[in-house]
Residue, then its C-alpha position, 0 to 999 in steps of 0.5 A: m803368917i799371911q804374907k801381905r802385898p798390895l792387891n792393886p798397887r795402882r790404887l794404894r791409899s794415901h792421906p786425903p789432901r784436905g779434911f780431918g776424918w780418920l778412924d782410931h784403931r782402938l775402936l776395934r781393939q778396945g771393943y767399942l765397935a762390938r758395943c755399937s749397933a750397926p746404925a750407931t757405927a754408921l752415924y759415928c763414921l759419918l760424924v768422923c768424916a764430917g768433923d773439922g779438926y776438933g771433931l765438930s760438925f752440925y749436920s741436921d737430923p733430916r740430912i743424917c737420916a737421908l745420908l744413912g737411910l735411918e728412920p727419923a725416930l731411930l736417930p735419937r736412940v742411935r745418938r744416945e748410944l754414941v753419947e753413952l759410950g763416950l764416943v761423941a758429945y751432942q748439944k743441938p745442933l752440934y756434934q763433937v767426935l771425942a778422943l777415945g779413952d782407955a776403954p769404953v765407958c759402959a758395959p754392953a749390958s748397960r746399953p739400951a737395946l734398940p728397937a728392930p728397924p723397919q724392913s725397909m732399912k738394911l741396918s739392924p741392931p746386933p742381938e744383946r749378948p756379951a761383947p767378944a774380946p777384941v780381935p787380934v790384928a797384925p799392924g798395918v792391916s786395913l780397916r776393912a780387914m779389921v771390921e771383917a775380922a770383928l764381924a766374923a768373931a761376933r758371928t762365932g761368939g768371939q772365938h778367933d782363928 
């Protein structure tokens, strides 16, 4: 078992003095992240950070595209992906980040495939394949470590060390 210790004790994270943004660990453990394309994950993170105490925000489409580096034509598909997974509700101009249920609403096979983005975009949708099993993570592991573990598992076809 890896012994954990802060790598930089002077930069320990704490709750922000204001705001409501946080990411539920079930995004990883219940397979939501494995079912989201990279642009959908980026949009979800933006909406979490922008939301108020009820998860509500109203960034415009042009502002979202500018913040995330998305082509405007891609945003409706990315938004629909989050709605179909039950992660957000959308009624123009309002977004609501929803409480997570016990498991994702739809299976990966029923998610519509996103078109390949232009070369100018760094984000690209994952290949269509069954989602890997949730990555087992010890309590207290950072979000970065969880995301890296999920990405590593996706690259190896869901096999964990």
